[in-house]
GUSEMI-344877 format. One record per residue (C-alpha): chain; x, y negated, z negated; residue in one letter. Coordinates in nm, 3 decimals, decimal comma, padded with zeros to 5 digits. Example, Ala and Ser with C-alpha at 12.3 -4.5 7.8 and 13.67 -1.06 7.14 Angstrom:
2
(r A (01,230 00,450 -00,780) A)
(r A (01,367 00,106 -00,714) S)
This chain:
398
(r A (11,020 -00,982 00,090) M)
(r A (10,654 -00,906 00,170) A)
(r A (10,513 -01,151 00,426) A)
(r A (10,215 -01,223 00,201) V)
(r A (10,445 -01,422 -00,028) F)
(r A (10,581 -01,632 00,258) Y)
(r A (10,261 -01,702 00,445) H)
(r A (10,031 -01,802 00,159) H)
(r A (10,041 -02,115 -00,051) V)
(r A (09,895 -02,223 -00,383) V)
(r A (09,626 -02,418 -00,199) G)
(r A (09,485 -02,090 -00,065) D)
(r A (09,396 -01,990 -00,419) L)
(r A (09,214 -02,312 -00,504) T)
(r A (08,922 -02,241 -00,274) V)
(r A (08,610 -02,224 -00,488) G)
(r A (08,792 -02,321 -00,806) K)
(r A (08,599 -02,575 -01,017) P)
(r A (08,746 -02,907 -01,113) E)
(r A (08,944 -02,910 -01,432) I)
(r A (08,752 -02,985 -01,750) A)
(r A (08,998 -03,142 -01,990) E)
(r A (09,023 -03,047 -02,355) L)
(r A (09,166 -03,344 -02,541) S)
(r A (09,384 -03,326 -02,849) D)
(r A (09,116 -03,539 -03,016) A)
(r A (08,842 -03,279 -02,953) D)
(r A (08,742 -03,040 -03,231) T)
(r A (08,829 -02,672 -03,269) L)
(r A (08,461 -02,602 -03,205) D)
(r A (08,510 -02,759 -02,862) D)
(r A (08,824 -02,552 -02,811) A)
(r A (08,641 -02,231 -02,904) A)
(r A (08,374 -02,297 -02,642) R)
(r A (08,638 -02,376 -02,380) A)
(r A (08,836 -02,060 -02,462) I)
(r A (08,523 -01,848 -02,415) A)
(r A (08,528 -01,910 -02,041) G)
(r A (08,902 -01,927 -01,992) S)
(r A (09,143 -01,652 -01,888) P)
(r A (09,412 -01,533 -02,129) E)
(r A (09,213 -01,655 -02,432) G)
(r A (09,381 -01,996 -02,409) A)
(r A (09,317 -02,340 -02,260) V)
(r A (09,539 -02,638 -02,176) P)
(r A (09,529 -02,937 -02,412) V)
(r A (09,574 -03,291 -02,285) W)
(r A (09,653 -03,615 -02,456) R)
(r A (09,355 -03,849 -02,460) A)
(r A (09,317 -04,067 -02,151) R)
(r A (09,441 -04,423 -02,176) A)
(r A (09,159 -04,520 -01,939) A)
(r A (08,839 -04,334 -01,843) P)
(r A (08,948 -04,297 -01,480) D)
(r A (09,297 -04,163 -01,552) D)
(r A (09,357 -03,845 -01,349) P)
(r A (09,499 -03,529 -01,506) P)
(r A (09,877 -03,522 -01,494) S)
(r A (10,166 -03,317 -01,623) G)
(r A (10,275 -03,618 -01,827) A)
(r A (09,958 -03,599 -02,036) R)
(r A (09,975 -03,222 -02,083) F)
(r A (10,048 -03,134 -02,446) L)
(r A (10,039 -02,755 -02,466) G)
(r A (09,798 -02,463 -02,476) M)
(r A (09,575 -02,357 -02,761) I)
(r A (09,477 -01,992 -02,792) S)
(r A (09,237 -01,789 -03,000) A)
(r A (09,534 -01,688 -03,215) V)
(r A (09,620 -02,053 -03,285) D)
(r A (09,265 -02,125 -03,401) I)
(r A (09,240 -01,818 -03,624) A)
(r A (09,583 -01,881 -03,778) A)
(r A (09,504 -02,248 -03,839) F)
(r A (09,177 -02,160 -04,011) L)
(r A (09,349 -01,895 -04,222) A)
(r A (09,601 -02,154 -04,342) D)
(r A (09,324 -02,409 -04,400) A)
(r A (09,117 -02,172 -04,613) G)
(r A (08,887 -02,045 -04,337) A)
(r A (08,609 -02,287 -04,422) G)
(r A (08,366 -02,381 -04,147) D)
(r A (08,465 -02,745 -04,196) R)
(r A (08,806 -02,661 -04,053) A)
(r A (08,638 -02,594 -03,717) M)
(r A (08,574 -02,967 -03,701) R)
(r A (08,947 -03,041 -03,722) A)
(r A (09,114 -03,199 -03,419) A)
(r A (09,270 -02,969 -03,162) V)
(r A (09,593 -03,164 -03,195) G)
(r A (09,637 -03,026 -03,547) E)
(r A (09,640 -02,664 -03,431) A)
(r A (09,806 -02,671 -03,088) V)
(r A (10,175 -02,589 -03,053) Q)
(r A (10,325 -02,850 -02,816) P)
(r A (10,497 -02,694 -02,517) N)
(r A (10,494 -02,885 -02,189) Q)
(r A (10,679 -02,607 -02,007) D)
(r A (10,362 -02,397 -01,991) L)
(r A (10,208 -02,610 -01,715) L)
(r A (10,356 -02,733 -01,390) R)
(r A (10,201 -02,989 -01,161) E)
(r A (10,245 -02,868 -00,801) V)
(r A (10,141 -02,964 -00,452) D)
(r A (09,884 -02,742 -00,276) P)
(r A (10,153 -02,662 -00,018) G)
(r A (10,367 -02,480 -00,274) T)
(r A (10,416 -02,134 -00,131) R)
(r A (10,318 -01,828 -00,328) L)
(r A (10,670 -01,694 -00,369) I)
(r A (10,773 -02,019 -00,538) D)
(r A (10,468 -02,005 -00,764) A)
(r A (10,552 -01,650 -00,867) L)
(r A (10,908 -01,753 -00,947) E)
(r A (10,785 -02,036 -01,168) L)
(r A (10,552 -01,802 -01,354) M)
(r A (10,835 -01,557 -01,402) R)
(r A (11,014 -01,838 -01,585) H)
(r A (10,730 -01,907 -01,828) G)
(r A (10,478 -02,131 -01,650) V)
(r A (10,122 -02,023 -01,733) K)
(r A (09,914 -02,282 -01,549) R)
(r A (09,940 -02,483 -01,229) F)
(r A (09,775 -02,821 -01,196) L)
(r A (09,680 -02,851 -00,830) V)
(r A (09,524 -03,140 -00,643) R)
(r A (09,200 -03,055 -00,459) K)
(r A (09,110 -03,280 -00,169) N)
(r A (08,843 -03,107 00,036) G)
(r A (08,927 -02,776 00,199) S)
(r A (09,285 -02,652 00,216) W)
(r A (09,421 -02,591 00,568) T)
(r A (09,689 -02,347 00,460) G)
(r A (09,986 -02,500 00,643) I)
(r A (10,307 -02,325 00,536) T)
(r A (10,672 -02,328 00,624) K)
(r A (10,886 -02,037 00,734) R)
(r A (11,139 -02,035 00,453) F)
(r A (11,116 -02,068 00,077) S)
(r A (11,336 -02,329 -00,084) M)
(r A (11,374 -02,119 -00,398) L)
(r A (11,506 -01,822 -00,203) Y)
(r A (11,747 -02,035 -00,003) N)
(r A (11,958 -02,112 -00,307) G)
(r A (11,778 -02,422 -00,432) K)
(r A (11,558 -02,492 -00,729) W)
(r A (11,272 -02,734 -00,755) M)
(r A (11,352 -03,074 -00,904) K)
(r A (11,136 -03,189 -01,188) N)
(r A (10,894 -03,453 -01,064) S)
(r A (10,985 -03,660 -01,368) E)
(r A (11,348 -03,689 -01,259) S)
(r A (11,262 -03,956 -01,004) G)
(r A (11,524 -03,834 -00,756) S)
(r A (11,407 -03,783 -00,398) P)
(r A (11,384 -03,424 -00,283) S)
(r A (11,490 -03,277 00,045) S)
(r A (11,243 -03,195 00,318) A)
(r A (11,265 -02,829 00,235) G)
(r A (11,153 -02,884 -00,124) S)
(r A (10,877 -03,135 -00,053) S)
(r A (10,609 -02,873 -00,100) S)
(r A (10,711 -02,837 -00,463) M)
(r A (10,682 -03,206 -00,544) Q)
(r A (10,371 -03,385 -00,651) L)
(r A (10,296 -03,687 -00,434) S)
(r A (10,426 -04,000 -00,611) P)
(r A (10,106 -04,195 -00,546) F)
(r A (09,792 -04,022 -00,667) I)
(r A (09,452 -04,180 -00,630) S)
(r A (09,236 -04,175 -00,939) C)
(r A (08,954 -04,045 -00,719) T)
(r A (09,143 -03,724 -00,640) E)
(r A (09,019 -03,400 -00,788) R)
(r A (09,229 -03,137 -00,963) F)
(r A (09,192 -02,774 -01,061) C)
(r A (09,395 -02,543 -01,281) C)
(r A (09,528 -02,209 -01,156) L)
(r A (09,610 -01,939 -01,409) S)
(r A (09,821 -01,627 -01,389) R)
(r A (09,497 -01,431 -01,370) E)
(r A (09,413 -01,614 -01,045) D)
(r A (09,750 -01,511 -00,903) I)
(r A (09,698 -01,150 -01,011) L)
(r A (09,350 -01,139 -00,855) R)
(r A (09,499 -01,261 -00,530) F)
(r A (09,771 -00,995 -00,542) L)
(r A (09,530 -00,712 -00,609) I)
(r A (09,338 -00,823 -00,302) G)
(r A (09,656 -00,779 -00,097) C)
(r A (09,747 -00,425 -00,201) L)
(r A (09,778 -00,311 00,158) G)
(r A (10,030 -00,583 00,238) A)
(r A (10,231 -00,492 -00,071) L)
(r A (10,235 -00,115 -00,008) A)
(r A (10,392 00,108 -00,128) P)
(r A (10,474 -00,097 -00,440) I)
(r A (10,125 -00,091 -00,599) P)
(r A (10,114 00,290 -00,591) L)
(r A (10,455 00,329 -00,752) S)
(r A (10,478 00,415 -01,124) P)
(r A (10,555 00,120 -01,348) I)
(r A (10,851 00,309 -01,495) C)
(r A (11,026 00,321 -01,156) T)
(r A (10,949 -00,045 -01,081) L)
(r A (11,107 -00,167 -01,403) G)
(r A (10,778 -00,325 -01,509) A)
(r A (10,782 -00,189 -01,866) I)
(r A (10,913 -00,433 -02,125) N)
(r A (11,064 -00,229 -02,412) P)
(r A (11,122 -00,541 -02,623) H)
(r A (10,768 -00,566 -02,754) Y)
(r A (10,663 -00,719 -03,084) C)
(r A (10,516 -00,487 -03,347) H)
(r A (10,414 -00,478 -03,711) V)
(r A (10,342 -00,191 -03,948) E)
(r A (09,976 -00,122 -04,023) A)
(r A (10,041 -00,164 -04,394) S)
(r A (10,183 -00,516 -04,348) A)
(r A (09,962 -00,821 -04,410) P)
(r A (09,769 -00,932 -04,103) A)
(r A (09,910 -01,283 -04,144) M)
(r A (10,257 -01,138 -04,094) E)
(r A (10,145 -01,013 -03,754) A)
(r A (10,013 -01,357 -03,661) I)
(r A (10,346 -01,515 -03,753) Q)
(r A (10,533 -01,267 -03,532) K)
(r A (10,321 -01,301 -03,218) I)
(r A (10,536 -01,423 -02,929) P)
(r A (10,421 -01,665 -02,664) G)
(r A (10,418 -01,410 -02,382) D)
(r A (10,250 -01,176 -02,400) P)
(r A (10,057 -01,330 -02,687) C)
(r A (10,008 -01,009 -02,879) G)
(r A (10,165 -00,786 -03,141) V)
(r A (10,121 -00,410 -03,165) A)
(r A (09,999 -00,266 -03,493) V)
(r A (10,179 00,065 -03,539) V)
(r A (10,236 00,356 -03,772) E)
(r A (10,597 00,473 -03,776) T)
(r A (10,656 00,843 -03,832) T)
(r A (10,947 00,971 -04,044) P)
(r A (11,145 01,042 -03,725) D)
(r A (11,110 00,680 -03,611) G)
(r A (10,836 00,725 -03,350) V)
(r A (10,591 00,435 -03,333) R)
(r A (10,227 00,520 -03,277) K)
(r A (10,003 00,234 -03,178) I)
(r A (09,668 00,197 -03,354) I)
(r A (09,566 -00,142 -03,222) G)
(r A (09,686 -00,491 -03,149) D)
(r A (09,633 -00,847 -03,266) I)
(r A (09,638 -01,079 -02,970) S)
(r A (09,481 -01,382 -02,807) A)
(r A (09,278 -01,171 -02,568) Y)
(r A (09,142 -00,956 -02,853) K)
(r A (09,042 -01,262 -03,053) L)
(r A (08,907 -01,490 -02,781) W)
(r A (08,547 -01,372 -02,827) K)
(r A (08,553 -01,361 -03,204) C)
(r A (08,394 -01,541 -03,493) D)
(r A (08,699 -01,750 -03,578) Y)
(r A (08,597 -01,829 -03,935) V)
(r A (08,541 -01,463 -04,014) A)
(r A (08,862 -01,366 -03,835) A)
(r A (09,056 -01,622 -04,038) A)
(r A (08,928 -01,475 -04,364) W)
(r A (09,024 -01,126 -04,247) A)
(r A (09,371 -01,243 -04,146) L)
(r A (09,427 -01,396 -04,487) A)
(r A (09,298 -01,100 -04,688) N)
(r A (09,348 -00,777 -04,496) L)
(r A (09,640 -00,569 -04,381) S)
(r A (09,713 -00,546 -04,009) A)
(r A (09,570 -00,195 -03,999) G)
(r A (09,252 -00,296 -04,175) Q)
(r A (09,216 -00,593 -03,945) F)
(r A (09,237 -00,394 -03,621) V)
(r A (08,993 -00,122 -03,730) I)
(r A (08,748 -00,398 -03,820) G)
(r A (08,675 -00,472 -03,455) A)
(r A (08,361 -00,372 -03,274) D)
(r A (08,362 -00,168 -02,952) E)
(r A (08,435 -00,477 -02,745) N)
(r A (08,728 -00,571 -02,968) G)
(r A (08,563 -00,906 -03,028) S)
(r A (08,440 -00,936 -03,386) T)
(r A (08,666 -00,873 -03,688) P)
(r A (08,479 -00,678 -03,954) I)
(r A (08,575 -00,698 -04,320) S)
(r A (08,648 -00,381 -04,511) A)
(r A (08,550 -00,559 -04,831) F)
(r A (08,270 -00,774 -04,961) A)
(r A (08,165 -01,052 -04,725) V)
(r A (08,297 -01,386 -04,857) P)
(r A (08,081 -01,688 -04,915) S)
(r A (08,180 -01,839 -04,581) I)
(r A (07,934 -01,605 -04,409) S)
(r A (07,647 -01,809 -04,550) S)
(r A (07,788 -02,120 -04,387) S)
(r A (07,793 -01,933 -04,059) L)
(r A (07,424 -01,855 -04,086) S)
(r A (07,351 -02,219 -04,154) E)
(r A (07,541 -02,314 -03,841) E)
(r A (07,340 -02,070 -03,629) S)
(r A (07,071 -02,333 -03,590) A)
(r A (07,312 -02,590 -03,447) E)
(r A (07,243 -02,662 -03,081) P)
(r A (07,517 -02,601 -02,830) G)
(r A (07,707 -02,347 -03,041) R)
(r A (07,848 -02,053 -02,852) S)
(r A (07,641 -01,739 -02,936) P)
(r A (07,950 -01,530 -03,003) R)
(r A (08,061 -01,771 -03,276) L)
(r A (07,757 -01,669 -03,480) L)
(r A (07,855 -01,306 -03,541) K)
(r A (07,912 -01,195 -03,900) K)
(r A (08,104 -00,927 -04,079) F)
(r A (07,924 -00,595 -04,102) S)
(r A (08,116 -00,301 -04,242) S)
(r A (07,811 -00,082 -04,178) R)
(r A (07,889 -00,099 -03,806) N)
(r A (08,186 00,132 -03,857) I)
(r A (08,077 00,300 -04,180) G)
(r A (08,373 00,153 -04,366) F)
(r A (08,280 00,088 -04,730) L)
(r A (08,472 -00,029 -05,035) N)
(r A (08,481 00,323 -05,176) S)
(r A (08,672 00,437 -04,868) Q)
(r A (08,954 00,183 -04,899) A)
(r A (09,203 00,449 -05,005) N)
(r A (09,128 00,647 -04,690) Q)
(r A (09,213 00,361 -04,458) V)
(r A (09,518 00,525 -04,302) R)
(r A (09,313 00,826 -04,192) S)
(r A (09,061 00,593 -04,031) M)
(r A (09,302 00,389 -03,820) Y)
(r A (09,315 00,601 -03,513) R)
(r A (09,019 00,586 -03,278) G)
(r A (08,880 00,266 -03,427) R)
(r A (09,088 -00,008 -03,269) S)
(r A (09,094 00,093 -02,901) S)
(r A (09,406 -00,092 -02,782) P)
(r A (09,435 -00,128 -02,405) L)
(r A (09,691 00,134 -02,303) M)
(r A (09,839 00,306 -02,000) C)
(r A (10,096 00,577 -01,942) R)
(r A (10,454 00,507 -01,838) S)
(r A (10,374 00,697 -01,517) T)
(r A (10,067 00,485 -01,436) S)
(r A (10,075 00,303 -01,105) S)
(r A (10,120 -00,071 -01,088) L)
(r A (09,782 -00,107 -00,915) A)
(r A (09,611 00,080 -01,199) A)
(r A (09,768 -00,148 -01,460) V)
(r A (09,671 -00,459 -01,262) M)
(r A (09,313 -00,333 -01,237) A)
(r A (09,308 -00,265 -01,612) Q)
(r A (09,420 -00,615 -01,694) M)
(r A (09,169 -00,777 -01,461) L)
(r A (08,873 -00,563 -01,566) S)
(r A (08,938 -00,637 -01,934) H)
(r A (09,065 -00,991 -01,869) R)
(r A (09,365 -00,889 -02,077) A)
(r A (09,708 -01,050 -02,086) T)
(r A (09,895 -00,723 -02,136) H)
(r A (09,870 -00,344 -02,150) V)
(r A (10,055 -00,131 -02,403) W)
(r A (10,256 00,154 -02,249) V)
(r A (10,272 00,499 -02,407) T)
(r A (10,515 00,782 -02,340) D)
(r A (10,381 01,010 -02,068) A)
(r A (10,602 01,297 -02,185) E)
(r A (10,496 01,287 -02,550) A)
(r A (10,250 01,544 -02,680) E)
(r A (10,035 01,273 -02,834) E)
(r A (09,889 00,989 -02,629) D)
(r A (09,971 00,701 -02,864) D)
(r A (10,353 00,701 -02,873) V)
(r A (10,442 00,342 -02,789) L)
(r A (10,734 00,270 -02,553) V)
(r A (10,667 -00,082 -02,426) G)
(r A (10,427 -00,337 -02,287) V)
(r A (10,338 -00,473 -01,943) V)
(r A (10,231 -00,836 -01,907) G)
(r A (10,185 -01,087 -01,627) Y)
(r A (10,552 -01,180 -01,615) T)
(r A (10,656 -00,816 -01,589) D)
(r A (10,415 -00,754 -01,302) I)
(r A (10,525 -01,064 -01,110) F)
(r A (10,890 -00,974 -01,160) A)
(r A (10,835 -00,615 -01,044) A)
(r A (10,642 -00,720 -00,734) V)
(r A (10,888 -00,983 -00,617) T)
(r A (11,194 -00,775 -00,705) R)
(r A (11,065 -00,462 -00,532) S)
(r A (10,953 -00,655 -00,223) S)
(r A (11,294 -00,811 -00,165) A)
């Protein structure tokens, strides 16, 4: 195992991290949209409201995570009216307490990677001044033991103490949240210590997940939303050739939607096919654009533009002129798919370092993998996400 995993701890990654800003289940979807704008993975943790103003964050109050997909799907079901953005976050979030784990700053990096391989997306870490970086020689996970849930109440051994939250937490203590993106940024800064793994092709490292979720371009966009898995939170929109080859034309995902006009996106989800939805995105993949007449909700968006404190990117509107896609061209939609949606892709022979850099530069949660041996560059063979990268790195370093 690479020494970098043994000699670094979670506390090393908290340096410079801001204190956690809680999003309560009683806050509105407008509040959630603003929080998502500055959050990695297009999602933010949701907490149950504090019983007292000075209650510290804790895993017991964690409810789940709300993503851009959750907001858009909720608005689509609610009729996509701007009033729905004032609904409580608790109405749209999918409860899942397994997505966050409360850990001590002394938790070593190898243990953190193992937890994230098993589905954890956020770490809640106590911040008390500067972290000294004191570590132990051996990892409790890789000595045949598993961390005990802090809720179990049973005392842990000395070797597993770094994985347990202190039982007595002062309300004056400060906390921060670490994401999988933070872990990936740390790893890409340690490429030399991980060599030669980062330069190896992802196909030889076993980093390609062939069990990706997909939907045909002709299927309703809402069908794609209903099929999106939790990790990676994205579904490929494909065209399947007569010989069964899937060609990717775009994707519908949390990272593609996290900078969108949610009301407009909800209308598009409810009314367009998956193929029409993905070609209706601007060059940044941020604003869904309707292929049809703009519905009346756009007027409500313009009225809201004068509201103080609204995120600027929530004020964007549909504009089919941006891509030259007019009603009269609806029958030509299939010929217009390719080249419009710009899904984030790599080749099966791409290096792990290149894929990591792609994800970080785009702040994406996944990269679609195409067949390097195919004549065309859009033949889909799999997907690479955070979990796949962490698994490949730890497995190959053993």
